C-alpha positions as CSV (number, residue, x, y, z in Angstrom):
1,M,97.2,79.8,106.9
2,N,93.6,78.3,107.6
3,K,95.0,74.5,106.8
4,T,97.5,75.0,109.9
5,L,94.3,75.7,112.5
6,S,92.6,72.8,113.6
7,P,88.6,72.6,113.2
8,T,87.8,73.6,116.9
9,Q,90.4,76.6,116.7
10,K,88.5,77.6,113.2
11,I,85.5,77.2,114.7
12,T,86.5,79.0,118.5
13,F,88.3,81.8,116.2
14,S,85.4,82.3,113.7
15,A,82.9,82.6,116.6
16,M,85.3,85.3,118.5
17,L,85.3,87.3,115.5
18,I,81.1,86.7,114.4
19,A,80.8,88.4,118.3
20,L,83.5,91.3,117.6
21,A,81.7,92.0,114.6
22,V,78.0,92.3,115.8
23,L,78.8,94.5,118.3
24,S,81.1,96.6,115.7
25,T,77.9,97.0,113.5
26,F,75.8,97.5,116.2
27,I,78.2,100.9,117.3
28,A,77.7,101.7,114.1
29,K,74.1,101.6,113.0
30,T,73.6,103.0,116.9
31,I,75.8,106.1,116.2
32,N,73.1,109.1,114.4
33,M,74.9,110.1,111.0
34,G,72.5,112.9,110.4
35,G,71.9,113.6,106.8
36,F,74.2,111.0,106.0
37,S,72.0,107.9,106.3
38,F,74.1,105.2,104.9
39,L,77.2,106.2,105.7
40,R,79.1,103.9,108.4
41,F,82.5,103.8,110.0
42,S,83.2,100.6,111.8
43,L,85.6,97.4,112.2
44,T,83.2,95.1,110.8
45,P,84.6,94.9,107.1
46,A,88.1,94.4,108.3
47,L,87.2,91.7,110.5
48,V,84.9,89.8,107.5
49,I,87.9,90.2,105.3
50,Y,90.4,89.4,107.9
51,T,88.6,86.5,108.5
52,S,88.2,85.4,104.9
53,L,92.0,85.8,104.4
54,T,93.0,83.5,107.7
55,L,89.9,81.1,108.0
56,G,88.9,81.1,104.4
57,P,85.7,81.9,101.9
58,V,83.3,79.7,103.7
59,Y,84.4,81.3,107.5
60,G,84.3,84.6,106.1
61,A,80.8,84.5,104.7
62,I,79.7,83.0,107.8
63,V,81.1,85.7,109.6
64,G,79.8,88.4,107.0
65,A,76.6,87.2,106.8
66,S,76.2,87.1,110.8
67,A,77.8,90.7,111.4
68,D,74.8,91.9,109.3
69,L,71.7,88.9,110.0
70,I,72.4,89.4,114.0
71,P,72.3,93.3,114.1
72,A,69.5,93.8,111.3
73,F,66.9,91.9,113.1
74,T,67.6,93.1,116.6
75,Y,67.7,96.9,115.2
76,S,66.0,97.5,112.1
77,Q,62.3,97.0,113.9
78,G,61.0,94.7,111.2
79,E,63.1,96.3,107.9
80,Y,65.2,93.7,107.0
81,N,67.6,94.2,104.0
82,F,68.4,90.9,102.7
83,L,70.6,92.0,100.0
84,I,72.4,93.8,102.3
85,T,73.4,90.1,103.7
86,I,74.0,89.0,100.7
87,V,76.3,91.8,100.2
88,Y,78.5,90.9,103.7
89,V,78.5,87.2,102.2
90,I,80.8,88.1,99.4
91,L,82.9,90.3,100.9
92,G,83.4,87.2,103.3
93,I,84.5,85.2,99.7
94,L,86.0,87.2,97.8
95,P,89.3,88.4,99.6
96,W,90.0,85.1,99.8
97,L,89.8,85.1,96.0
98,L,91.9,88.5,95.1
99,E,94.6,86.7,97.4
100,K,94.8,83.9,95.6
101,I,95.2,86.6,92.7
102,T,97.8,89.0,93.9
103,R,99.7,86.1,95.2
104,H,101.0,86.0,91.5
105,F,101.7,89.3,91.3
106,R,103.8,90.3,94.6
107,T,107.1,91.9,92.8
108,F,104.8,94.2,90.6
109,L,102.9,95.0,93.9
110,K,106.6,96.2,96.0
111,K,105.4,99.4,94.4
112,P,102.2,99.8,94.2
113,Y,101.8,103.0,92.3
114,I,98.4,101.8,90.8
115,F,97.2,101.6,94.1
116,Y,98.5,105.2,94.7
117,G,96.6,106.3,91.3
118,V,93.6,104.6,91.8
119,L,93.4,106.4,95.4
120,A,94.0,109.8,93.7
121,A,91.2,108.7,91.1
122,I,88.6,108.6,93.9
123,F,89.5,112.1,95.4
124,A,89.0,113.1,92.0
125,I,85.6,111.6,91.9
126,I,84.7,112.6,95.2
127,T,85.3,116.1,94.0
128,T,83.9,115.8,91.0
129,I,80.5,114.5,92.8
130,F,81.0,117.3,94.9
131,Y,81.0,120.2,92.7
132,A,79.1,118.7,89.7
133,T,76.3,117.6,91.0
134,D,73.5,117.9,93.3
135,W,73.6,114.1,95.1
136,L,75.0,115.3,98.1
137,D,73.6,118.7,98.6
138,I,70.7,118.0,100.4
139,S,73.2,115.9,103.1
140,F,75.2,118.7,103.8
141,G,72.5,121.5,103.5
142,A,73.8,124.8,105.0
143,A,76.9,123.5,105.6
144,A,77.7,122.9,102.4
145,Y,79.9,126.0,101.6
146,W,82.6,124.9,104.1
147,G,81.3,121.0,104.7
148,K,82.3,119.9,101.4
149,P,85.9,121.4,101.4
150,T,86.5,120.1,105.0
151,V,85.4,116.6,103.7
152,L,88.0,117.0,101.0
153,A,90.7,118.3,103.1
154,L,90.0,115.1,105.5
155,V,90.1,112.0,102.6
156,F,93.2,114.3,101.6
157,V,95.2,113.8,104.6
158,L,93.8,110.3,104.9
159,D,95.5,109.3,101.3
160,V,98.6,110.6,102.2
161,G,98.5,109.2,105.9
162,L,97.4,105.3,104.3
163,C,100.1,105.9,102.0
164,V,103.2,107.1,104.3
165,G,101.7,104.1,106.8
166,L,101.6,101.7,103.7
167,Y,105.1,102.7,103.0
168,Y,106.1,101.7,105.8
169,T,104.3,98.9,107.2
170,N,105.5,96.9,103.7
171,K,108.9,98.0,104.3
172,Y,108.7,96.1,108.1
173,Y,107.0,93.3,106.3
174,Q,109.9,92.8,103.4
175,K,112.5,93.1,106.4
176,R,110.8,89.9,108.0
177,I,109.5,88.3,104.3
178,L,110.9,85.0,105.6
179,E,109.2,84.6,108.7
180,H,106.0,85.2,106.8
181,P,106.5,84.1,103.4
182,D,102.8,82.2,102.6
183,I,100.5,85.7,103.8
184,P,99.8,88.5,102.0
185,S,101.8,91.6,102.1
186,P,100.6,95.3,103.5
187,N,100.9,96.3,99.4
188,E,98.3,93.0,98.6
189,I,96.4,94.0,101.3
190,A,95.7,97.2,100.0
191,S,94.7,96.5,96.4
192,I,92.6,93.7,98.2
193,A,91.1,96.3,100.6
194,L,90.7,99.1,97.9
195,V,89.0,96.1,95.2
196,S,86.9,95.1,98.1
197,E,85.8,98.5,99.2
198,I,85.2,100.1,95.5
199,L,83.1,96.5,94.1
200,V,81.8,95.4,96.9
201,M,80.8,98.1,99.9
202,D,80.3,101.0,97.6
203,L,79.0,99.7,93.9
204,L,77.1,96.1,95.0
205,K,76.0,98.3,98.6
206,A,74.6,100.9,97.3
207,L,72.6,98.8,94.8
208,A,71.9,96.7,97.2
209,F,69.7,99.7,99.4
210,W,68.6,101.4,95.7
211,A,67.1,97.8,95.0
212,F,65.7,97.6,98.1
213,Y,63.8,101.2,99.1
214,T,63.1,101.2,95.4
215,W,61.3,97.8,94.3
216,I,61.1,95.7,97.6
217,A,60.2,98.2,100.5
218,N,58.0,100.0,98.8
219,A,59.5,103.1,100.1
220,K,57.2,106.4,99.7
221,F,60.3,108.5,98.7
222,A,62.7,108.3,95.9
223,L,66.2,107.2,96.3
224,S,68.8,108.2,93.7
225,Y,71.4,105.3,92.9
226,G,73.9,108.3,92.6
227,F,73.0,109.4,96.2
228,I,73.8,106.4,97.7
229,F,77.2,105.3,96.2
230,S,78.4,109.1,96.4
231,M,77.8,108.9,100.3
232,L,79.3,105.7,100.5
233,L,82.1,106.5,98.2
234,M,82.5,109.6,100.4
235,G,83.7,106.8,103.5
236,S,86.0,104.6,101.2
237,P,89.2,106.3,102.4
238,L,88.9,105.8,105.9
239,D,87.6,102.3,105.6
240,V,90.3,101.0,103.3
241,L,92.8,102.6,105.7
242,I,91.2,100.8,108.5
243,I,91.0,97.6,106.8
244,T,94.7,97.9,105.4
245,F,96.5,98.6,108.6
246,A,93.7,96.4,110.8
247,D,94.3,93.4,108.3
248,S,98.1,93.8,107.8
249,W,99.3,93.6,111.6
250,L,96.5,91.5,112.4
251,L,98.1,88.9,109.7
252,I,101.4,89.4,110.9
253,Y,100.5,88.7,114.5
254,T,98.1,85.3,113.4
255,K,101.1,84.3,112.0
256,R,103.4,84.9,114.4
257,F,101.4,83.9,117.5
258,I,98.8,82.0,117.1
259,S,99.1,79.3,114.0
260,P,102.2,77.0,115.6
261,G,101.1,74.5,112.4
262,A,103.1,76.9,110.4
263,Y,105.9,76.8,111.9
264,S,105.8,73.0,112.9
265,R,108.1,70.5,110.8
266,P,108.3,66.9,110.8
267,T,111.4,65.1,113.1
268,S,113.0,62.1,112.9
269,G,110.7,59.1,113.9
270,T,107.5,61.4,113.2
271,K,104.4,59.3,110.6
272,A,103.4,62.6,108.6
273,D,103.1,66.3,109.1
274,G,99.9,65.8,110.9
275,D,100.7,63.6,113.9
276,D,100.6,65.1,117.7
277,S,104.0,63.0,118.2
278,R,105.8,65.8,119.1
279,F,107.2,67.1,122.7
280,L,104.9,68.6,125.0
281,V,105.7,72.1,125.5
282,D,105.7,71.3,129.3
283,D,107.8,68.7,129.4
284,E,110.7,70.8,130.2
285,N,112.7,68.5,132.4
286,H,113.8,66.5,129.1
287,L,114.7,69.1,127.0
288,E,118.2,68.0,127.3
289,N,117.1,64.8,125.2
290,V,115.9,66.6,122.4
291,S,117.1,67.8,119.0
292,E,117.5,71.5,118.2
293,E,114.5,71.5,115.9
294,E,112.2,70.1,119.1
295,K,113.2,72.6,121.5
296,E,112.7,75.2,118.5
297,D,109.2,73.8,117.6
298,I,108.4,73.8,121.5
299,V,109.4,76.8,122.3
300,R,106.8,78.1,118.8
301,E,104.4,76.4,120.7
302,K,104.8,78.1,123.8
303,K,104.4,81.2,122.1
304,A,101.3,80.6,120.3
305,R,99.9,79.7,123.5
306,R,100.3,82.9,124.3
307,G,99.2,84.0,121.4
308,W,95.9,82.7,122.0
309,I,95.9,84.3,125.4
310,I,96.5,87.6,124.4
311,F,94.4,87.4,121.5
312,F,91.5,86.3,123.5
313,T,91.8,88.8,126.2
314,V,92.1,91.7,123.8
315,V,88.9,90.4,121.9
316,I,86.9,90.3,125.6
317,V,88.1,93.8,126.4
318,L,87.0,95.3,122.8
319,M,83.4,93.4,123.2
320,I,83.2,94.8,126.8
321,I,84.2,98.4,125.4
322,C,81.4,97.9,122.7
323,V,78.9,97.0,124.6
324,I,79.3,100.3,127.2
325,V,79.8,102.2,124.1
326,I,76.6,101.3,122.5
327,K,74.5,101.5,126.0
328,V,76.2,105.2,126.2
329,V,75.4,106.1,122.6
330,Q,71.8,104.7,123.2
331,S,71.2,106.7,125.9
332,K,72.3,109.8,124.7
333,N,70.2,108.9,121.2
334,P,67.0,107.6,122.0
335,S,66.5,104.0,119.2
336,S,64.7,105.1,115.9
337,S,65.0,102.8,112.6
338,T,67.0,103.9,109.9
339,I,64.0,104.6,107.5
340,S,62.3,106.4,109.6
341,K,65.2,108.8,110.5
342,L,65.8,109.0,106.5
343,A,62.2,109.3,105.5
344,Q,62.4,112.4,108.4
345,F,64.7,113.6,106.7
346,L,64.1,113.7,103.1
347,S,60.6,115.3,104.0
348,L,62.3,118.4,105.4
C-alpha cells in the first residue's frame, strides 16, 4: 500500500502519526497506575503497527522511536531507558515482516483457531501467575483476594469480545475482499497484533526494563524479570484488542479513501502507471468526453481528497482531546518520575 502514496504524502502521514503517538504516550505516562508501575494502556502500539503496515518498516521504525524518545526526554526527568526505544523500533519493523509471512497463509487464517487457542493459553498463564507465583502479590497488596478474580474476569470478557468482534469484522472484510485484495485481513492483523504484543511488548519490553534497572540505572532496588513480564502480560488482552480493531478499520479506511493510486489504472494514451496525464478531478465540464474508466478514476480521486480531509480533521481533534486529557490528569496528579514512584512503592 505504501507504493501508492507519494513521498510527500508519506512524510505528512508519518508526521501526523508521530504527533498522535507522542500524545498517546504522554497520556499513558501521565496516568498513575499505582502498584502496577509498568502497566500502560495506550494507542501507541496500534499506531506504530499501523504505520509499519501502511508505510513500511522505515517509517514504522521512525514513528516507533519518536513515540518513545520525545516523551522520554520531556517526562523521564533524566532517566532515559534507550532499550525501550529499541523495542519500539523493532515494533515498527516486525509487523511489516509478519504481514509478508501471513500473506501466504490467508486461506488457513480464515478460521483462526490457533489465534483463539493462544488467547486461551495466555489466560491460563495469567491465572497461573496469579495463583502459583508471588510475582504480583506486592502489586495487588491487600486487594489480592478480590482483585485477582476481577482481573481474570475482565481478561475473559476482553478475550470473548475480541473473538466475537473479530469474527464479524473478518466477515465484513470477506464480503469486500475484491475491493481490498492487497491489505491484510482482520484475522491476519489479529495474528500480527498477538505476535507483536507477546514478543515485543511483553518479552522484549520486560527484558529492556529488567536490564536497565538491574545493570544500567544502578537502581537501589531489585526487580525480577517475572515481576515485570507478568505485569505486561496482564495488559496484553486489552492491547491486542485495541490493535486488532483499530488497525483493521484504519487499513480499510486508508485503502478506500486515502490511497487513490491503488485504484487508478492506465488509460489509452498514458505513458506509464506513474504519469500524471489523468483528467483533473475538478474538470467536471468535460466528463462527457472521457471514458467510463476515466470517470471512475475521477470519482475515486475525489473520494481520496475527502478521505485525506476527514483523516487530518479527526487526527487534529484527537490531538486536542489528548492535550486536554494530559492537562486534566496532570492537574489532579502532580508529576513524578516513574522510577521514584516505583521506588516509593517497593519500599512500602
